[in-house]
LOLUMGU-216228 format. One record per residue (C-alpha): residue number from 1; x, y, z. Coordinates in Angstrom, 3 decimals. Layout:
BEGIN
<NUM; <X; Y; Z>>;
...
This chain:
BEGIN
<1; <-28.466; 7.391; -36.094>>;
<2; <-28.938; 11.298; -36.126>>;
<3; <-28.301; 11.264; -32.275>>;
<4; <-25.186; 9.674; -33.070>>;
<5; <-24.424; 11.835; -35.948>>;
<6; <-24.810; 15.263; -33.764>>;
<7; <-22.654; 14.103; -31.260>>;
<8; <-19.676; 12.585; -34.012>>;
<9; <-20.248; 16.888; -35.288>>;
<10; <-20.119; 18.783; -31.543>>;
<11; <-16.965; 16.015; -30.563>>;
<12; <-15.239; 16.847; -33.535>>;
<13; <-15.539; 21.020; -32.884>>;
<14; <-14.406; 20.556; -29.051>>;
<15; <-11.528; 18.362; -29.996>>;
<16; <-10.310; 20.611; -32.953>>;
<17; <-11.887; 24.191; -32.342>>;
<18; <-12.691; 26.203; -35.361>>;
<19; <-13.294; 24.105; -38.770>>;
<20; <-15.128; 24.203; -41.823>>;
<21; <-18.064; 22.136; -43.211>>;
<22; <-15.451; 20.126; -45.173>>;
<23; <-13.126; 19.620; -42.469>>;
<24; <-15.818; 18.358; -39.956>>;
<25; <-16.708; 16.130; -42.624>>;
<26; <-13.480; 14.698; -43.358>>;
<27; <-12.992; 14.061; -39.758>>;
<28; <-16.156; 12.332; -38.729>>;
<29; <-16.703; 10.453; -42.302>>;
<30; <-19.772; 12.387; -42.675>>;
<31; <-20.794; 13.776; -46.035>>;
<32; <-20.575; 17.669; -46.301>>;
<33; <-24.814; 17.434; -47.019>>;
<34; <-25.244; 15.521; -43.781>>;
<35; <-22.662; 18.032; -41.786>>;
<36; <-24.390; 20.939; -43.419>>;
<37; <-27.803; 19.561; -42.146>>;
<38; <-26.421; 18.633; -38.959>>;
<39; <-24.461; 21.833; -38.077>>;
<40; <-28.096; 24.152; -38.664>>;
<41; <-29.689; 21.902; -36.004>>;
<42; <-26.713; 22.451; -33.577>>;
<43; <-26.760; 25.895; -34.225>>;
<44; <-30.744; 26.282; -33.799>>;
<45; <-30.032; 25.083; -30.307>>;
<46; <-27.361; 27.918; -29.734>>;
<47; <-24.577; 25.315; -29.780>>;
<48; <-22.386; 26.509; -32.918>>;
<49; <-21.718; 29.837; -34.206>>;
<50; <-20.646; 30.803; -37.907>>;
<51; <-17.149; 32.769; -37.409>>;
<52; <-17.044; 33.770; -41.078>>;
<53; <-15.082; 32.735; -44.333>>;
<54; <-11.796; 31.278; -43.018>>;
<55; <-9.431; 29.845; -45.764>>;
<56; <-8.377; 26.621; -45.889>>;
<57; <-5.136; 26.939; -47.850>>;
<58; <-7.058; 24.801; -50.546>>;
<59; <-8.181; 25.193; -53.909>>;
<60; <-11.542; 26.767; -54.039>>;
<61; <-13.810; 28.793; -52.347>>;
<62; <-12.552; 29.683; -48.638>>;
<63; <-14.968; 27.746; -46.209>>;
<64; <-17.045; 28.893; -43.371>>;
<65; <-15.644; 28.433; -40.273>>;
<66; <-17.847; 26.785; -37.588>>;
<67; <-16.962; 26.485; -33.616>>;
<68; <-18.610; 25.766; -30.559>>;
<69; <-20.625; 29.079; -28.936>>;
<70; <-19.207; 31.010; -26.688>>;
<71; <-22.062; 32.191; -25.330>>;
<72; <-25.701; 30.621; -24.582>>;
<73; <-25.487; 27.049; -22.528>>;
<74; <-23.208; 26.821; -19.927>>;
<75; <-22.031; 24.418; -17.011>>;
<76; <-22.299; 25.704; -13.377>>;
<77; <-20.463; 23.842; -10.269>>;
<78; <-21.045; 24.649; -7.186>>;
<79; <-19.193; 23.567; -3.795>>;
<80; <-19.431; 22.753; -0.337>>;
<81; <-16.052; 22.746; 1.617>>;
<82; <-15.760; 22.717; 5.210>>;
<83; <-13.920; 26.199; 5.540>>;
<84; <-15.319; 27.590; 2.008>>;
<85; <-17.952; 27.638; -0.082>>;
<86; <-17.594; 28.338; -4.037>>;
<87; <-19.323; 28.621; -7.523>>;
<88; <-18.161; 28.670; -10.956>>;
<89; <-19.609; 28.497; -14.603>>;
<90; <-17.905; 27.170; -17.589>>;
<91; <-18.440; 27.610; -21.412>>;
<92; <-18.980; 25.297; -24.098>>;
<93; <-15.493; 25.109; -24.920>>;
<94; <-14.303; 24.310; -20.938>>;
<95; <-13.206; 27.716; -20.353>>;
<96; <-13.793; 28.981; -17.033>>;
<97; <-15.816; 32.204; -17.355>>;
<98; <-16.755; 32.952; -13.426>>;
<99; <-14.925; 31.862; -10.500>>;
<100; <-16.489; 33.114; -7.069>>;
<101; <-14.912; 31.856; -3.652>>;
<102; <-15.540; 32.761; -0.593>>;
<103; <-14.594; 31.625; 3.126>>;
<104; <-16.953; 29.877; 4.877>>;
<105; <-16.842; 27.828; 8.343>>;
<106; <-19.200; 24.804; 7.916>>;
<107; <-18.080; 22.509; 10.274>>;
<108; <-21.023; 21.552; 12.711>>;
<109; <-22.886; 24.592; 10.659>>;
<110; <-26.184; 23.799; 10.498>>;
<111; <-27.546; 22.759; 6.447>>;
<112; <-30.212; 24.968; 5.785>>;
<113; <-27.732; 28.253; 6.589>>;
<114; <-25.047; 26.134; 4.478>>;
<115; <-27.355; 25.980; 1.469>>;
<116; <-28.600; 29.611; 1.574>>;
<117; <-25.149; 31.180; 1.706>>;
<118; <-24.497; 28.733; -1.591>>;
<119; <-27.722; 29.902; -2.966>>;
<120; <-26.557; 33.553; -2.495>>;
<121; <-22.709; 32.235; -4.030>>;
<122; <-24.642; 30.948; -7.014>>;
<123; <-26.649; 33.765; -7.563>>;
<124; <-23.177; 36.272; -7.701>>;
<125; <-21.665; 33.997; -10.267>>;
<126; <-25.021; 33.423; -12.234>>;
<127; <-25.280; 37.750; -12.353>>;
<128; <-21.368; 37.577; -13.874>>;
<129; <-22.329; 34.517; -16.224>>;
<130; <-25.210; 36.555; -17.633>>;
<131; <-23.061; 39.624; -18.200>>;
<132; <-21.426; 37.621; -20.568>>;
<133; <-24.565; 36.168; -22.319>>;
<134; <-24.131; 32.831; -20.769>>;
<135; <-26.977; 30.798; -18.974>>;
<136; <-26.203; 27.730; -16.887>>;
<137; <-28.459; 24.230; -18.387>>;
<138; <-27.084; 22.025; -15.455>>;
<139; <-25.698; 22.431; -11.912>>;
<140; <-23.642; 19.750; -10.230>>;
<141; <-22.708; 20.414; -6.465>>;
<142; <-19.538; 19.086; -4.861>>;
<143; <-19.454; 17.503; -1.063>>;
<144; <-17.217; 16.061; 1.009>>;
<145; <-18.776; 12.885; 1.897>>;
<146; <-20.893; 9.875; 1.066>>;
<147; <-22.956; 10.673; -1.557>>;
<148; <-26.525; 9.182; -2.681>>;
<149; <-26.155; 10.471; -6.426>>;
<150; <-29.400; 9.054; -7.659>>;
<151; <-31.496; 11.033; -4.811>>;
<152; <-29.214; 14.094; -4.121>>;
<153; <-28.513; 13.432; -0.648>>;
<154; <-25.300; 13.341; 1.552>>;
<155; <-25.776; 10.397; 3.682>>;
<156; <-22.891; 11.403; 5.531>>;
<157; <-19.901; 13.706; 5.504>>;
<158; <-18.597; 13.365; 9.167>>;
<159; <-16.123; 16.382; 8.532>>;
<160; <-19.278; 18.842; 8.352>>;
<161; <-21.198; 16.985; 10.371>>;
<162; <-24.013; 16.260; 7.731>>;
<163; <-26.263; 12.846; 7.933>>;
<164; <-28.726; 12.128; 5.287>>;
<165; <-29.136; 15.691; 3.982>>;
<166; <-31.612; 16.215; 0.715>>;
<167; <-29.119; 19.096; -0.788>>;
<168; <-30.545; 18.565; -4.094>>;
<169; <-33.995; 19.290; -2.766>>;
<170; <-33.221; 21.714; -0.164>>;
<171; <-30.970; 23.887; -2.248>>;
<172; <-33.406; 24.379; -4.922>>;
<173; <-35.723; 26.599; -2.307>>;
<174; <-32.559; 29.183; -2.479>>;
<175; <-31.168; 29.254; -6.198>>;
<176; <-31.962; 31.854; -8.133>>;
<177; <-35.341; 31.867; -10.237>>;
<178; <-33.681; 31.212; -13.594>>;
<179; <-31.404; 28.350; -11.803>>;
<180; <-34.457; 26.510; -10.519>>;
<181; <-35.377; 24.926; -13.823>>;
<182; <-32.173; 23.596; -14.322>>;
<183; <-31.588; 19.767; -13.029>>;
<184; <-29.054; 19.953; -9.855>>;
<185; <-26.651; 16.874; -8.636>>;
<186; <-24.801; 16.206; -6.038>>;
<187; <-21.731; 14.360; -6.421>>;
<188; <-18.292; 13.561; -3.906>>;
<189; <-16.066; 15.790; -4.525>>;
<190; <-13.168; 13.305; -4.827>>;
<191; <-14.610; 11.724; -7.572>>;
<192; <-15.208; 15.523; -9.418>>;
<193; <-11.688; 16.454; -9.158>>;
<194; <-10.825; 12.507; -10.583>>;
<195; <-13.025; 13.571; -13.503>>;
<196; <-11.329; 16.884; -13.656>>;
<197; <-7.654; 15.739; -13.821>>;
<198; <-9.273; 13.013; -16.509>>;
<199; <-10.767; 15.988; -18.808>>;
<200; <-8.513; 18.924; -17.968>>;
<201; <-5.148; 17.930; -17.276>>;
<202; <-2.565; 17.196; -19.929>>;
<203; <-1.507; 13.805; -20.780>>;
<204; <-3.508; 12.157; -17.772>>;
<205; <-3.483; 8.160; -18.335>>;
<206; <-7.233; 6.945; -18.886>>;
<207; <-6.832; 4.779; -15.460>>;
<208; <-4.997; 6.170; -12.234>>;
<209; <-6.319; 6.698; -8.421>>;
<210; <-7.187; 10.399; -7.712>>;
<211; <-5.895; 11.089; -4.069>>;
<212; <-7.525; 14.201; -2.483>>;
<213; <-7.491; 16.205; 0.639>>;
<214; <-9.755; 19.207; 2.582>>;
<215; <-10.465; 18.488; 5.953>>;
<216; <-10.869; 14.595; 5.426>>;
<217; <-9.314; 12.125; 2.577>>;
<218; <-11.314; 10.817; -0.472>>;
<219; <-10.065; 9.129; -3.260>>;
<220; <-11.363; 7.877; -6.879>>;
<221; <-10.465; 5.137; -9.115>>;
<222; <-10.488; 6.211; -12.795>>;
<223; <-10.523; 2.722; -15.275>>;
<224; <-10.446; 3.232; -18.566>>;
<225; <-11.743; 6.465; -18.882>>;
<226; <-14.894; 5.668; -16.717>>;
<227; <-15.018; 6.729; -13.224>>;
<228; <-15.477; 3.358; -10.648>>;
<229; <-18.117; 3.925; -7.888>>;
<230; <-18.882; 0.657; -6.179>>;
<231; <-21.759; -1.069; -5.905>>;
<232; <-23.915; 1.719; -4.012>>;
<233; <-21.379; 4.633; -5.069>>;
<234; <-19.547; 5.056; -2.248>>;
<235; <-16.033; 3.717; -3.535>>;
<236; <-13.218; 5.836; -2.819>>;
<237; <-13.177; 6.062; 1.139>>;
<238; <-9.585; 6.023; 1.443>>;
<239; <-9.391; 8.124; 4.515>>;
<240; <-10.931; 5.081; 6.609>>;
<241; <-8.939; 2.884; 4.974>>;
<242; <-6.959; 1.200; 8.671>>;
<243; <-3.211; 2.052; 8.589>>;
<244; <-2.671; 0.991; 12.195>>;
<245; <-5.731; -1.551; 13.570>>;
<246; <-4.498; -0.535; 17.226>>;
<247; <-4.523; 3.180; 16.234>>;
<248; <-6.462; 6.173; 17.652>>;
<249; <-10.194; 6.153; 17.224>>;
<250; <-11.371; 7.812; 14.268>>;
<251; <-14.782; 10.047; 14.104>>;
<252; <-16.516; 7.357; 11.940>>;
<253; <-16.209; 4.862; 14.860>>;
<254; <-13.233; 2.993; 13.863>>;
<255; <-9.617; 2.792; 14.545>>;
<256; <-5.915; 3.674; 13.009>>;
<257; <-8.047; 5.043; 10.284>>;
<258; <-5.929; 6.733; 7.417>>;
<259; <-7.129; 10.227; 8.466>>;
<260; <-5.858; 9.794; 11.724>>;
<261; <-2.266; 10.088; 10.448>>;
<262; <-2.487; 11.884; 6.996>>;
<263; <-5.640; 14.132; 7.895>>;
<264; <-5.240; 18.028; 7.695>>;
<265; <-6.567; 18.379; 11.810>>;
<266; <-3.789; 15.762; 12.563>>;
<267; <-0.733; 17.153; 10.746>>;
<268; <-1.663; 20.569; 11.784>>;
<269; <-2.135; 19.215; 15.653>>;
<270; <1.484; 17.327; 15.146>>;
<271; <2.499; 20.778; 14.470>>;
<272; <1.457; 22.698; 16.760>>;
<273; <-1.240; 25.019; 14.519>>;
<274; <-4.366; 23.694; 15.256>>;
<275; <-5.799; 27.061; 15.988>>;
<276; <-4.348; 28.917; 12.603>>;
<277; <-6.890; 30.480; 11.196>>;
<278; <-7.347; 31.395; 7.205>>;
<279; <-5.798; 29.368; 4.901>>;
<280; <-4.325; 26.324; 6.955>>;
<281; <-2.238; 24.652; 3.691>>;
<282; <-0.857; 28.088; 2.867>>;
<283; <0.370; 27.875; 6.761>>;
<284; <1.673; 24.666; 6.681>>;
<285; <3.748; 25.359; 3.108>>;
<286; <4.859; 28.556; 4.811>>;
<287; <6.040; 26.637; 8.119>>;
<288; <7.603; 24.131; 5.861>>;
<289; <9.241; 26.682; 3.205>>;
<290; <11.076; 28.117; 6.452>>;
<291; <12.785; 24.577; 7.722>>;
<292; <10.429; 24.109; 10.573>>;
<293; <11.269; 20.767; 11.741>>;
<294; <8.353; 20.191; 13.653>>;
<295; <6.271; 20.904; 10.566>>;
<296; <8.781; 18.928; 7.962>>;
<297; <8.615; 16.134; 10.659>>;
<298; <4.441; 15.812; 10.441>>;
<299; <4.500; 15.617; 6.646>>;
<300; <6.955; 13.014; 6.436>>;
<301; <4.927; 10.821; 8.878>>;
<302; <1.927; 11.974; 7.026>>;
<303; <3.665; 10.942; 3.539>>;
<304; <4.356; 7.876; 4.786>>;
<305; <0.661; 6.698; 6.285>>;
<306; <-0.461; 7.571; 2.657>>;
<307; <1.820; 5.289; 0.941>>;
<308; <1.230; 2.744; 3.493>>;
<309; <-2.510; 3.177; 2.277>>;
<310; <-2.244; 3.526; -1.413>>;
<311; <0.282; 0.806; -1.544>>;
<312; <-2.542; -1.585; -0.899>>;
<313; <-4.540; -0.340; -3.747>>;
<314; <-1.603; -0.432; -6.063>>;
<315; <-1.142; -4.174; -5.731>>;
<316; <-5.201; -4.499; -5.879>>;
<317; <-5.672; -2.216; -8.707>>;
<318; <-2.284; -2.032; -11.026>>;
<319; <-3.358; 2.135; -11.863>>;
<320; <-1.323; 3.310; -14.245>>;
<321; <-0.930; 6.416; -12.053>>;
<322; <-1.374; 7.717; -8.598>>;
<323; <-2.487; 11.373; -8.428>>;
<324; <-2.000; 13.765; -5.590>>;
<325; <-4.734; 16.286; -5.843>>;
<326; <-6.748; 19.165; -3.750>>;
<327; <-4.594; 20.404; -0.803>>;
<328; <-1.796; 17.675; -1.098>>;
<329; <-1.024; 19.046; -4.403>>;
<330; <0.279; 22.114; -2.525>>;
<331; <2.184; 19.626; 0.030>>;
<332; <3.634; 17.260; -2.575>>;
<333; <7.085; 18.314; -2.017>>;
<334; <7.309; 17.279; 1.515>>;
<335; <5.081; 14.419; 1.146>>;
<336; <6.556; 12.441; -1.948>>;
<337; <9.680; 11.368; -0.292>>;
<338; <7.890; 9.390; 2.579>>;
<339; <5.233; 7.960; 0.083>>;
<340; <7.806; 6.920; -2.170>>;
<341; <9.343; 4.938; 0.490>>;
<342; <6.828; 3.239; 1.569>>;
<343; <5.473; 2.568; -2.101>>;
<344; <8.895; 1.312; -2.878>>;
<345; <9.130; -1.253; -0.114>>;
<346; <5.199; -2.686; -0.098>>;
<347; <5.092; -2.753; -3.767>>;
<348; <7.048; -5.954; -4.759>>;
<349; <4.932; -7.824; -6.690>>;
<350; <4.519; -6.092; -9.543>>;
<351; <6.586; -3.522; -11.384>>;
<352; <6.502; 0.154; -10.159>>;
<353; <8.070; 3.267; -11.265>>;
<354; <8.322; 5.873; -8.723>>;
<355; <7.262; 8.385; -11.619>>;
<356; <3.730; 7.318; -11.814>>;
<357; <3.070; 9.151; -8.639>>;
<358; <2.290; 12.461; -9.636>>;
<359; <0.546; 16.019; -8.601>>;
<360; <-2.331; 17.487; -10.012>>;
<361; <-1.994; 20.399; -11.790>>;
<362; <-5.330; 21.169; -10.585>>;
<363; <-4.879; 21.178; -7.617>>;
<364; <-7.992; 22.376; -4.645>>;
<365; <-9.741; 23.779; -7.948>>;
<366; <-10.651; 20.139; -9.289>>;
<367; <-14.025; 19.634; -7.582>>;
<368; <-15.313; 22.469; -8.570>>;
<369; <-13.819; 22.538; -11.935>>;
<370; <-15.095; 19.104; -12.433>>;
<371; <-18.081; 19.636; -10.884>>;
<372; <-18.885; 22.440; -13.878>>;
<373; <-17.833; 20.289; -16.637>>;
<374; <-20.299; 17.440; -16.084>>;
<375; <-22.716; 19.544; -17.908>>;
<376; <-20.293; 20.482; -20.690>>;
<377; <-19.466; 16.882; -21.449>>;
<378; <-23.079; 15.420; -21.353>>;
<379; <-24.084; 18.273; -24.360>>;
<380; <-21.080; 17.529; -25.920>>;
<381; <-21.635; 13.563; -25.765>>;
<382; <-24.905; 14.095; -26.311>>;
<383; <-26.227; 17.115; -28.283>>;
<384; <-29.859; 16.225; -29.150>>;
<385; <-30.773; 15.669; -25.413>>;
<386; <-29.974; 19.151; -24.384>>;
<387; <-31.578; 20.184; -27.691>>;
<388; <-35.222; 18.133; -26.543>>;
<389; <-34.842; 19.642; -23.293>>;
<390; <-34.032; 23.179; -24.157>>;
<391; <-37.433; 22.578; -26.544>>;
<392; <-39.406; 21.542; -23.838>>;
<393; <-38.315; 24.284; -21.248>>;
<394; <-39.044; 26.851; -23.877>>;
<395; <-42.900; 25.628; -24.423>>;
<396; <-43.056; 25.288; -20.283>>;
<397; <-41.872; 28.857; -20.322>>;
<398; <-44.528; 29.953; -23.028>>;
<399; <-47.315; 28.078; -21.115>>;
<400; <-46.670; 29.821; -18.044>>;
């Protein structure tokens, strides 16, 4: 019961911001005495802070304003992309306090070298966070591939050229010392992008399909506010849904996969921009804005392929929305017309509104933001578990 009540108080502060004990009691249905005791426990764990007297507009003595702490425990997100590495730190309010991102050509690169450089990026983020009084208590790594989350292993990441890489175990060697006792997890980047939409985007429904692209195409399904993972955790491989069964061979070994029609490399090749350096999505956007007919044609074809693949998912799952994230969000102006056309022609057995096809507000920031938010959500939903972990960690530190 106490664990549940601690979570109620944390949720009330997270949802409503600074509040008096009386306001928290009113919102949670707990007594003021119970709230006072719970607040003391949360404060001892470094989760809440006292902001001083705050007039409430009511008769009587003003209450003390309480809020989630802006210092102390934080969430760390790390990302391995085909062309970049990133790290970010969020405080308990879900506010980004540190964001570090560097270009890194990771395609075909040895995992050990990638993870060593990611360790350097994490160290830079940790140093900046520490200067603000923050210390990450959980870390999640976003990776573009099939992930065995239970073992922290990347089973397949075709666009990186990785197979059976124990990322969590190997990365621990390269993390700065303060992060080594911290729980480290690995998750698919499309899943984290979808969770970021659920947690951070305004007015997002609780059931939707999130589609994102970097070098490959990933998707994630959210049902009733929960991520649908599938029997083995591999749900969402939209990039390898066949669009034309007799089409060109894909890197996965099958033929006619969506990635062969709407993947980044395919679109760049069709536009004659395969050798473009730097930010290739920006190069595509600039060319499209300039009216390059070859680029406009390639993006229209990519949109139609995406619409064809997603029509089946809409007919099967009946989501409230389709959300284009990642690089697709930046190319949405040119992808959406072809997508809408295919969806209108192929989703015929149920009502379908063009407004249900939406662009992400988070874009390419989604996976990294989602990775950092995982830890914050867990603390808010189960502060007692965090307090237990903190006490154990401190005892172990004293023992050493």
